[in-house]
C-alpha positions as CSV (number, residue, x, y, z in Angstrom):
1,M,-1.1,-19.6,32.6
2,D,-1.1,-20.2,36.3
3,E,1.5,-18.1,38.1
4,A,3.5,-21.0,39.2
5,R,4.1,-22.0,35.9
6,R,5.0,-18.7,34.3
7,R,8.8,-18.1,33.5
8,H,10.5,-16.0,36.0
9,I,13.4,-13.4,34.5
10,G,15.5,-11.8,36.8
11,T,17.7,-9.1,37.2
12,A,20.8,-10.7,35.3
13,E,18.6,-11.7,32.3
14,R,16.8,-8.3,32.0
15,R,20.5,-6.6,31.9
16,A,21.5,-9.1,29.6
17,R,18.8,-8.4,27.1
18,L,19.4,-4.4,27.6
19,A,22.9,-5.1,26.8
20,L,22.3,-6.8,23.6
21,R,19.0,-5.8,21.9
22,H,19.9,-1.8,23.2
23,R,23.4,-2.2,21.3
24,L,25.7,-1.1,24.4
25,A,27.6,-4.0,24.7
26,D,30.8,-4.7,22.2
27,P,29.2,-7.0,20.6
28,A,26.5,-5.7,19.7
29,R,27.0,-2.2,18.3
30,A,25.6,-1.0,15.2
31,A,27.3,-0.1,12.1
32,G,24.7,3.1,11.8
33,P,21.9,5.0,13.4
34,E,19.1,3.4,11.0
35,E,20.1,0.3,13.1
36,V,20.2,2.0,16.7
37,A,16.9,3.6,15.8
38,A,15.2,0.1,15.0
39,S,16.4,-1.7,18.0
40,L,15.1,0.9,20.2
41,V,12.4,2.0,18.5
42,A,12.6,6.0,19.3
43,L,15.3,7.6,20.3
44,H,14.4,10.5,22.2
45,G,14.7,14.0,20.4
46,T,13.5,16.9,22.7
47,D,17.6,17.6,23.4
48,P,19.2,17.5,19.5
49,A,22.1,16.8,20.8
50,S,21.2,13.7,22.8
51,V,19.9,12.0,19.6
52,Y,23.8,11.9,18.2
53,L,25.3,11.3,21.5
54,A,22.8,8.1,22.2
55,V,23.6,6.9,18.4
56,A,27.5,7.3,18.9
57,A,27.4,5.3,22.2
58,R,25.9,2.3,20.0
59,L,28.2,2.6,16.8
60,T,31.1,0.9,16.1
61,D,32.8,3.9,15.1
62,P,31.2,6.5,17.0
63,A,33.2,9.2,14.9
64,K,30.4,8.7,12.3
65,A,27.5,9.5,14.1
66,V,27.2,13.1,13.5
67,P,27.6,12.9,9.8
68,Q,25.7,9.6,9.1
69,T,22.6,10.7,11.5
70,E,22.4,14.1,9.6
71,R,22.1,12.1,6.3
72,A,19.6,10.1,7.8
73,L,17.3,12.9,9.2
74,Y,17.7,15.0,6.3
75,E,19.1,13.7,3.3
76,D,17.6,10.1,3.2
77,R,14.8,10.7,5.7
78,A,15.1,7.1,6.7
79,L,15.1,8.9,10.4
80,V,12.3,11.6,10.9
81,R,12.1,13.9,14.2
82,M,8.4,14.3,15.4
83,H,6.0,13.8,18.4
84,G,5.3,11.0,19.6
85,M,4.4,9.2,23.0
86,R,3.6,11.3,26.0
87,H,3.6,14.3,23.9
88,T,7.4,14.1,23.5
89,V,9.9,14.7,20.4
90,F,11.5,11.6,18.9
91,V,13.5,10.4,16.3
92,F,11.6,7.4,14.7
93,P,12.7,4.8,11.6
94,A,10.5,6.6,8.8
95,E,8.8,3.4,8.6
96,L,6.9,3.7,11.9
97,T,5.9,7.2,11.2
98,A,2.2,6.3,10.2
99,V,2.4,3.8,12.7
100,V,3.2,6.8,15.5
101,H,0.8,8.9,14.0
102,A,-2.2,6.8,14.4
103,S,-1.2,4.7,17.8
104,T,-0.5,8.0,19.5
105,G,-0.8,11.1,17.7
106,L,-4.3,11.6,17.2
107,T,-5.8,11.9,20.3
108,V,-3.6,14.3,21.6
109,A,-3.8,16.1,18.1
110,A,-7.6,16.5,18.7
111,R,-7.0,17.8,22.3
112,E,-3.9,20.4,21.4
113,R,-6.5,21.9,18.6
114,A,-9.2,21.8,20.9
115,H,-7.0,23.6,23.0
116,L,-5.4,26.5,20.9
117,L,-9.0,26.8,19.2
118,K,-10.4,27.6,22.8
119,D,-7.7,30.0,24.3
120,M,-7.8,31.7,21.1
121,A,-11.6,32.3,21.7
122,K,-11.2,33.5,24.9
123,A,-8.5,36.1,24.2
124,G,-11.2,37.2,21.4
125,A,-9.1,36.3,18.4
126,P,-10.3,35.5,15.1
127,D,-11.8,32.3,14.8
128,A,-12.0,28.7,13.7
129,A,-12.1,29.5,10.2
130,W,-9.6,32.2,10.0
131,L,-7.0,29.6,11.3
132,A,-8.0,27.0,8.9
133,E,-7.1,29.4,6.2
134,V,-3.6,30.8,7.9
135,E,-2.9,27.1,8.1
136,A,-3.5,26.4,4.9
137,S,-2.0,29.1,3.5
138,A,1.4,28.3,6.1
139,L,1.9,24.9,4.7
140,A,1.2,25.4,0.8
141,A,4.5,28.3,1.8
142,L,6.4,25.4,3.9
143,A,6.0,22.9,0.5
144,R,7.2,25.8,-1.5
145,R,10.3,26.1,0.5
146,G,10.8,23.1,1.4
147,E,12.2,23.3,4.9
148,A,11.4,26.7,6.5
149,T,11.7,28.6,10.3
150,A,8.4,29.9,11.9
151,A,10.0,33.2,11.1
152,E,10.5,32.4,7.4
153,L,7.0,31.2,7.1
154,T,5.5,34.6,8.9
155,Q,7.0,36.5,5.8
156,D,5.0,34.3,3.3
157,E,1.7,34.4,5.8
158,P,2.1,37.8,7.9
159,R,-1.2,36.5,9.6
160,L,1.0,33.8,11.8
161,R,2.5,36.9,13.7
162,E,-0.8,37.9,15.5
163,Q,-0.5,37.3,18.8
164,F,-3.2,37.1,21.5
165,V,-3.2,36.9,25.4
166,Y,-3.1,33.4,26.9
167,A,-4.2,32.6,30.5
168,A,-5.6,36.3,31.1
169,G,-5.2,36.9,34.4
170,K,-3.6,34.4,35.7
171,S,-0.2,34.0,37.1
172,Y,1.5,32.1,34.8
173,E,-0.2,34.5,31.8
174,G,1.4,35.0,28.5
175,V,1.2,36.5,24.9
176,H,1.4,33.5,22.1
177,T,2.0,34.1,18.7
178,V,-0.1,32.0,16.3
179,S,2.9,30.6,14.4
180,S,4.4,29.1,17.8
181,R,1.1,27.5,18.6
182,L,-0.2,26.7,15.3
183,L,3.1,24.8,14.4
184,R,3.1,22.5,17.4
185,V,-0.5,21.5,16.9
186,L,0.6,20.8,13.0
187,G,3.8,18.7,14.4
188,V,1.4,16.6,16.6
189,E,-1.4,15.9,13.9
190,G,1.4,14.4,11.7
191,K,1.6,17.5,9.1
192,V,5.0,19.1,9.4
193,V,7.9,17.7,11.4
194,R,11.4,19.0,12.7
195,G,13.8,19.8,10.1
196,R,17.7,20.6,9.6
197,P,18.7,22.9,12.7
198,L,20.0,26.4,11.8
199,G,23.2,25.6,13.4
200,S,25.0,22.8,14.6
201,W,23.7,19.6,15.4
202,T,23.9,20.7,19.2
203,S,21.5,23.2,18.2
204,S,17.7,23.5,19.4
205,Q,16.9,26.0,16.7
206,F,15.6,23.9,13.8
207,R,13.6,24.7,11.2
208,W,10.2,22.9,9.9
209,A,9.6,20.3,6.8
210,P,6.5,19.0,5.8
211,A,5.6,15.9,6.8
212,P,6.5,12.4,4.7
213,E,3.4,11.0,3.4
214,H,2.1,7.5,5.0
215,P,-1.2,5.6,4.9
216,E,-4.0,6.4,7.9
217,L,-3.7,3.5,9.6
218,D,-6.2,2.2,12.6
219,P,-5.3,3.0,15.2
220,A,-5.8,0.0,17.3
221,D,-3.5,-1.9,15.0
222,A,-1.1,0.5,15.2
223,Q,-1.4,0.2,18.5
224,A,-0.4,-3.2,18.2
225,D,2.4,-2.7,15.8
226,L,4.3,0.0,18.0
227,L,3.9,-2.4,21.5
228,R,5.1,-5.3,19.5
229,R,8.4,-3.9,18.2
230,W,8.3,-2.5,21.8
231,L,8.4,-5.4,23.6
232,R,11.4,-7.1,21.5
233,A,13.4,-4.2,22.2
234,C,12.7,-3.9,25.8
235,G,10.5,-6.8,27.0
236,P,9.7,-7.8,29.6
237,A,8.0,-5.0,30.7
238,T,5.4,-4.1,33.7
239,E,1.8,-2.9,32.7
240,A,3.1,0.2,34.4
241,D,6.0,0.5,32.1
242,L,3.7,-0.2,28.9
243,K,1.5,2.5,30.3
244,W,4.0,5.2,30.7
245,W,6.1,4.7,28.2
246,T,3.3,5.0,25.4
247,G,1.0,7.5,27.6
248,W,-2.0,5.0,26.7
249,R,-4.7,4.3,29.1
250,V,-4.7,1.1,30.4
251,T,-7.6,-0.3,28.4
252,E,-5.4,0.2,25.4
253,V,-2.4,-1.1,26.2
254,R,-4.0,-4.3,27.5
255,R,-6.3,-4.5,23.9
256,A,-2.7,-4.3,22.2
257,L,-1.1,-6.9,24.4
258,D,-4.3,-9.4,23.6
259,A,-3.4,-8.3,19.9
260,V,0.2,-9.2,19.9
261,G,-0.5,-12.9,21.9
262,A,2.1,-11.1,24.0
263,R,3.5,-13.6,27.1
264,Q,3.2,-13.1,30.4
265,V,6.3,-14.0,32.6
266,T,7.3,-12.2,36.2
267,V,9.8,-10.0,37.4
268,D,10.9,-9.2,40.8
269,E,8.5,-6.6,40.5
270,G,5.6,-9.1,39.8
271,P,3.7,-9.8,36.5
272,A,5.2,-8.4,33.3
273,Y,5.5,-9.1,29.8
274,V,7.2,-10.1,26.5
275,A,6.9,-10.3,22.6
276,D,5.2,-13.9,21.4
277,G,8.0,-16.3,21.1
278,D,10.6,-14.3,23.3
279,T,10.4,-16.9,26.5
280,D,13.6,-18.3,25.9
281,P,17.0,-17.6,28.1
282,V,19.1,-15.1,27.1
283,A,22.7,-15.0,28.2
284,A,25.0,-12.3,29.1
285,P,27.4,-11.0,27.4
286,E,31.0,-12.9,27.7
287,E,32.8,-9.6,28.7
288,P,31.5,-6.9,31.1
289,W,31.1,-3.8,29.4
290,A,30.4,0.1,30.3
291,A,28.6,3.4,28.4
292,L,28.3,6.9,29.2
293,L,24.8,7.6,27.9
294,P,23.5,10.9,27.6
295,A,21.1,12.8,29.2
296,L,17.5,11.4,28.2
297,D,18.8,8.2,26.7
298,P,15.9,6.0,25.4
299,T,17.4,3.1,27.2
300,A,17.5,4.9,30.8
301,M,13.9,6.4,30.2
302,A,12.7,3.1,28.9
303,W,10.9,1.7,32.0
304,Q,9.0,3.7,34.5
305,Q,9.9,0.8,37.1
306,R,13.8,1.5,37.1
307,D,15.3,-0.6,40.5
308,W,16.2,-3.5,38.6
309,F,19.1,-1.3,36.7
310,L,19.2,2.0,38.7
311,A,19.7,2.1,42.8
312,P,17.0,4.4,44.3
313,E,19.3,6.6,46.0
314,L,21.0,7.9,42.7
315,R,18.1,9.0,41.3
316,P,18.5,12.4,43.0
317,L,21.9,12.9,41.5
318,L,20.7,11.8,38.2
319,F,17.6,13.1,37.4
320,D,16.0,16.5,37.3
321,R,12.4,17.7,39.2
322,S,10.6,16.8,36.3
323,G,11.6,13.6,35.9
324,N,14.6,13.9,33.0
325,V,17.7,12.0,33.3
326,G,21.1,13.4,32.8
327,P,24.6,11.5,30.9
328,T,24.6,7.9,33.1
329,V,27.4,5.7,33.2
330,W,26.6,2.5,33.0
331,W,28.5,-0.8,34.1
332,N,27.3,-4.3,33.1
333,G,23.7,-3.5,32.9
334,R,23.1,-0.7,35.6
335,V,23.1,2.6,35.9
336,V,26.2,3.3,38.6
337,G,26.8,7.0,38.4
338,G,27.0,10.0,36.3
339,W,29.4,11.9,33.8
340,A,29.8,15.6,32.1
341,Q,31.7,17.5,29.9
342,R,34.2,20.1,31.1
343,P,34.3,23.9,29.3
344,D,38.2,22.6,27.9
345,G,36.8,19.0,26.4
346,E,37.5,17.4,29.1
347,I,35.0,14.0,30.0
348,V,34.8,14.0,33.7
349,W,32.8,11.0,35.5
350,R,32.1,9.8,39.0
351,V,31.0,6.5,40.1
352,P,30.2,6.7,44.2
353,E,30.4,3.2,44.9
354,P,34.0,2.4,45.8
355,G,34.4,-1.2,45.0
356,V,32.3,-0.7,41.7
357,R,34.8,2.5,40.3
358,R,38.0,0.2,41.0
359,E,36.3,-3.0,39.2
360,A,35.0,-0.5,36.2
361,E,37.7,2.3,36.2
362,D,39.7,1.0,32.9
363,A,36.6,0.5,30.9
364,V,34.2,3.2,32.1
365,G,37.7,5.4,31.3
366,A,38.0,4.1,28.0
367,E,34.7,5.0,26.9
368,A,35.4,8.5,28.7
369,E,38.3,8.6,26.1
370,R,36.5,7.4,23.1
371,L,33.7,10.0,23.6
372,R,36.1,12.8,23.8
373,G,37.9,11.7,20.8
374,W,34.8,12.1,18.5
375,L,33.5,15.5,20.3
376,G,36.9,17.0,19.7
377,P,35.9,20.8,20.4
378,T,32.1,20.3,20.5
379,R,30.6,21.1,23.9
380,V,27.8,19.6,25.0
381,T,25.5,21.0,27.5
382,P,22.4,19.0,27.8
383,R,19.1,20.9,27.9
384,F,17.7,19.5,31.1
385,R,20.7,19.9,33.7
386,T,20.9,17.8,36.6
387,P,22.5,17.8,40.2
388,L,25.8,15.4,39.8
389,E,26.2,16.7,36.1
390,R,26.0,20.6,37.2
391,E,28.5,19.6,39.6
392,L,30.8,17.2,37.4
393,S,31.1,20.1,34.9
394,A,31.6,23.0,36.6
C-alpha cells in the first residue's frame, strides 16, 4: 500500500487501544485471571508476585486475584508458568504452551543444551550419555511425585548433586550443580514447568512439575499464531517492537507478518502493523482512568519503543540498569510516576508533574487504596529494585 494511503494511528488512539485491550480502564476489567492472560497473551513471571499484582490491577474484584490465579495455575492448570520469549519466564494460557514452545522455545532449547554439554565437557564432567540417563531418571521421579523441588529430586536421583566448575579461570568462575543447569534446560525444552511455590504467592522458591502434554507444531505456523494474537493485543507495533518482544530474527518476524496478512499503518515512530481486520478507529473510554501496575507488568514491557506512553525523563527513575521496569502509575494511557509499598503496608506514589498530580490525584489515590485493601498484611518487594521504588519504600 502506498504510504500516503496508510491509516495513521496517533498516540491518543494507541492509548485507547491499550486501555481497553489490556483491561485497564474500568469498563474493560475482567472477571478472572484466564481472561487477563488471554487478553495480554502473556504475563511476566520472572517475579512471581508480579503475576498476581498484574491480574489484580485488571480485575473487577482484585480480592479474587490470589485464589483465582492459584487455582488456575495449580489446580485447573488453565495457566502455565514456563519459559517463553527472550528466554524469559512467563505465565501463558495453557492453550498457548505448544505455540510458545514451537515458536520461541526450540531454538533457545537447542542452544542451552549445547552450552550445558560444552560446559560439562570443559570441566571434565561426565558425558552426554551419562546426562541422558540422569535426565530420564529425574523426569521419571518428577512424574511419580507430581511436583518437586530440585532438592527433593536429588533424593530420588543422587547424580543430580554432581558439581562442575563453570568458566574456570574467568572472573565469573563458579560451581554449578547438574540439577540447576539440567532443570533449566528441561524447562526451556518444554519438558518441565514451574509449579507451586514453597511459601506464599510472593515466594520465589518453587517446585518443578511435568509440562502439560501438547502437540508438536510447525515452528513457522506457531510463530504466525503467536504474532497474530500479540498484534490483536498490542497493535499497532513497529517491526522493532515485534523483534524485541518475540526475540526472533527479523526474517522470522517478516515471514510471520506476511503469513497472518498483517496490515501496515503508520504511527508517530514510522511504519507499524496491526492484525488483519483491525484498522477501524478505536474510541477512548468515556471516563479517564488510573492504574497502579507492578514491576515487570506486561503492558509496560510490551513494546521496545515506549515514548508514546512513557516520557524519556521518567526512565531513569522507573527502570533498573538491566531494563526491568518497576512499579508504575498510569493516568489515561501513559506512565506518569511510580509507587511502592512501605513496611507498614502503606501504598505511596509519586507523580513528578504537578499539573498531572492535581488532575489525577483522586483517581490514583483510589487505586492505591484499592491495592492496599486487597493486599492486607502481605508485603511485596519487587525482585528488581528501581530508584524511585527504593526511595518511596524507605
